[in-house]
C-alpha positions in Angstrom: -65.2 7.1 -17.7 -63.8 6.1 -21.2 -60.4 6.4 -23.0 -59.9 6.7 -26.7 -56.7 5.5 -28.4 -55.5 6.1 -31.9 -52.8 3.7 -33.1 -51.0 4.6 -36.2 -54.2 6.0 -38.0 -54.0 6.7 -41.7 -56.7 7.9 -44.0 -56.5 7.9 -47.6 -58.9 9.1 -50.2 -57.8 7.6 -53.7 -54.3 8.7 -54.1 -54.4 11.5 -51.4 -53.3 10.8 -47.8 -55.6 12.7 -45.3 -54.0 11.5 -42.2 -50.7 9.8 -41.8 -49.8 7.5 -38.8 -51.5 9.6 -36.2 -51.2 8.2 -32.7 -52.4 9.6 -29.3 -54.4 8.4 -26.2 -57.1 10.7 -25.0 -57.5 9.9 -21.3 -60.9 9.4 -19.6 -62.5 12.8 -19.1 -59.9 14.6 -21.2 -60.5 17.2 -24.0 -58.1 17.0 -26.9 -58.6 19.6 -29.5 -57.3 19.2 -33.1 -56.1 22.3 -34.8 -54.2 23.0 -38.2 -55.1 24.7 -41.5 -57.9 23.6 -43.7 -56.9 20.1 -45.4 -54.7 19.3 -42.4 -56.7 16.1 -41.7 -58.8 17.1 -38.7 -62.2 16.1 -40.0 -60.9 12.7 -41.5 -59.4 11.7 -38.3 -62.8 12.5 -36.3 -64.8 10.7 -39.2 -62.3 7.6 -38.8 -63.0 7.5 -35.1 -66.8 7.8 -35.8 -66.6 4.8 -38.3 -67.4 7.0 -41.4 -64.4 6.5 -43.4 -62.1 3.4 -43.8 -58.7 3.8 -42.0 -55.5 1.8 -41.4 -54.4 1.4 -38.0 -56.5 0.7 -34.9 -59.0 3.0 -32.7 -59.5 1.4 -29.3 -62.1 2.3 -26.5 -61.0 1.4 -23.2 -58.2 -0.9 -24.8 -60.8 -2.7 -27.2 -60.5 -2.3 -30.8 -63.8 -0.5 -32.1 -64.0 -2.8 -35.0 -65.0 -5.7 -32.6 -67.9 -3.7 -31.4 -71.4 -3.8 -33.0 -72.8 -0.7 -34.6 -75.2 -0.1 -31.9 -72.6 -0.5 -29.4 -70.5 2.0 -31.1 -73.5 4.4 -31.2 -73.7 4.1 -27.5 -70.1 4.9 -27.0 -69.4 7.7 -29.4 -71.4 10.7 -30.3 -70.3 12.7 -33.5 -71.1 16.3 -34.4 -70.2 16.6 -38.1 -69.1 19.9 -39.7 -71.8 20.0 -42.3 -74.8 17.9 -40.8 -77.6 17.0 -43.1 -81.0 17.7 -41.4 -84.5 16.6 -42.4 -86.3 19.7 -43.0 -89.9 18.3 -41.9 -88.7 16.9 -38.6 -89.3 18.8 -35.3 -86.4 19.9 -33.3 -87.6 17.8 -30.3 -87.9 14.5 -32.6 -84.5 15.2 -34.0 -82.7 15.6 -30.6 -84.7 12.5 -29.5 -82.9 10.4 -32.3 -79.7 10.7 -29.8 -81.7 8.3 -27.5 -81.9 5.6 -30.1 -78.8 3.5 -28.9 -80.8 3.0 -25.6 -84.1 1.9 -27.1 -84.8 -1.6 -27.9 -85.4 -2.8 -31.6 -89.2 -2.9 -31.0 -89.4 -0.4 -28.1 -90.2 3.2 -27.7 -88.5 6.1 -26.1 -89.1 6.1 -22.3 -90.2 8.9 -20.2 -86.4 9.2 -19.1 -85.4 9.6 -22.8 -87.9 12.5 -23.4 -87.0 14.3 -20.1 -83.3 14.0 -21.2 -84.0 15.7 -24.4 -86.1 18.4 -22.6 -83.0 19.1 -20.1 -80.6 19.4 -23.1 -82.9 21.8 -25.0 -83.5 23.9 -21.9 -79.7 24.0 -21.2 -78.8 25.2 -24.7 -81.7 27.6 -24.6 -83.5 25.8 -27.4 -86.8 24.8 -25.6 -88.6 27.4 -27.5 -87.8 25.6 -30.9 -88.7 22.1 -29.5 -91.9 22.0 -31.9 -90.4 24.1 -34.8 -89.4 22.3 -38.1 -85.8 22.2 -38.8 -86.2 23.6 -42.1 -87.5 26.9 -40.5 -84.3 27.4 -38.4 -81.3 29.4 -39.2 -77.8 27.8 -39.6 -76.8 28.7 -36.2 -80.0 27.4 -34.5 -79.5 24.2 -36.6 -75.9 23.7 -35.5 -76.9 24.1 -31.7 -79.5 21.4 -32.3 -77.0 19.0 -33.7 -74.8 19.6 -30.6 -78.2 18.9 -28.5 -78.7 15.6 -30.3 -75.0 14.6 -29.4 -75.5 15.6 -25.8 -78.6 13.8 -25.5 -77.0 10.7 -26.7 -74.8 10.7 -23.4 -72.3 8.8 -25.1 -68.9 8.8 -23.0 -66.9 9.9 -26.1 -67.8 13.1 -27.9 -66.4 13.9 -31.4 -67.0 17.6 -32.2 -66.0 18.8 -35.7 -66.2 22.7 -35.9 -69.1 22.6 -33.5 -69.4 26.3 -33.2 -68.4 27.7 -36.6 -71.9 28.9 -37.3 -72.5 30.5 -33.9 -72.4 34.0 -32.7 -69.8 34.4 -29.8 -72.5 34.1 -27.1 -73.7 30.8 -28.4 -70.3 29.6 -28.9 -69.4 30.2 -25.4 -72.7 28.7 -24.0 -72.2 25.5 -26.1 -68.6 25.1 -25.1 -69.3 25.9 -21.5 -72.0 23.3 -21.6 -69.9 20.5 -23.1 -67.1 21.3 -20.6 -69.5 21.2 -17.7 -71.0 17.9 -18.8 -67.5 16.4 -19.2 -66.5 17.4 -15.9 -69.8 16.2 -14.3 -69.8 12.9 -16.1 -66.3 12.3 -17.2 -66.9 12.5 -20.9 -63.8 12.1 -23.1 -64.0 14.9 -25.9 -62.0 15.2 -29.2 -62.8 18.2 -31.2 -61.5 20.2 -34.3 -61.7 24.0 -34.1 -60.5 26.8 -36.2 -60.7 29.4 -33.4 -57.3 29.0 -31.6 -58.2 31.0 -28.7 -61.2 29.0 -28.0 -59.3 25.8 -28.6 -56.8 26.7 -26.0 -59.4 27.9 -23.5 -61.6 24.8 -23.5 -59.2 22.0 -24.0 -56.7 20.3 -21.9 -54.2 19.5 -25.0 -53.9 20.6 -28.5 -52.6 18.4 -31.6 -51.4 20.6 -34.3 -52.0 18.8 -37.7 -50.2 19.8 -41.0 -50.7 17.7 -44.2 -52.2 14.9 -42.3 -49.1 14.8 -39.8 -48.9 15.7 -36.2 -46.2 18.3 -35.9 -46.9 19.7 -32.3 -48.9 18.4 -29.3 -49.3 19.7 -25.7 -50.8 22.4 -23.7 -51.9 25.6 -25.3 -49.0 27.6 -24.0 -46.7 25.0 -25.5 -48.4 24.7 -29.1 -49.8 28.2 -29.5 -46.6 30.0 -30.2 -46.2 32.8 -32.8 -43.3 31.0 -34.5 -45.2 27.8 -34.9 -48.3 29.3 -36.2 -46.4 31.2 -38.6 -44.8 28.2 -40.0 -47.8 25.9 -40.4 -50.4 28.4 -40.9 -48.5 31.0 -42.9 -49.9 33.9 -40.7 -48.6 36.7 -38.7 -49.9 36.8 -35.1 -49.3 37.9 -31.7 -49.8 35.4 -28.8 -50.8 37.1 -25.4 -50.8 35.3 -22.0 -53.3 36.3 -19.8 -52.7 36.1 -15.8 -55.2 33.0 -15.5 -53.2 31.1 -18.1 -55.5 31.8 -21.1 -53.6 32.0 -24.4 -55.0 34.5 -26.8 -53.9 34.5 -30.5 -54.4 37.8 -32.2 -54.0 38.2 -36.0 -51.7 40.9 -37.2 -51.8 42.8 -40.4 -48.7 42.0 -42.6 -49.0 45.4 -44.6 -49.3 48.8 -43.1 -52.7 50.6 -43.0 -53.0 52.9 -46.0 
């Protein structure tokens, strides 16, 4: 079980600041969900943790700065599902998901029987086995997104970074993918950091929410603490009703700001 710590993380692109002094510790097995309007800094923070953009501050795994680890070791520790992945059209689904096992294959080695079995298990649990030999270029956007999630799960990294992992999925496949991530993190103690626009799903699956606005964390805590109508109105500029179910689920319902004609 692995912790992930952000210490005063800032990300800048030229003169623009995407993330400003973000600090948080995600405990082993915890799911932190980043929410906020477009441009709030959610993706930039995940990309910094994945080592894809330069940043100020420190990112630590179990107390050790990631910068002190080799690229291969980082790949074994962190799996990243990007918001807009680029997939090779001519590769089969099975071979693409098998790439998730690369951190466990020696420089001159080949994938083991266990590696290939792991890929079949993940494809089966995401109902993707029928696509195993299909070329990625022949699949729909939603199918491709599920396959990117499958590759991350096959990686078995103790930390998963999910950037809008269900944005192209219908409601059934959204639930299927998030339930599988949640089941695996409870079974294996995965630590999850995600960015999601669907606030109801964000509150339903995560342990904590961090609301970002213009790169700053403006609210953090459990769903019932962060998903408040007045808070969402202030930082999203929307009119919503927040409903609390008896089981603790927080449902965010958009409201029209003008009466129906």
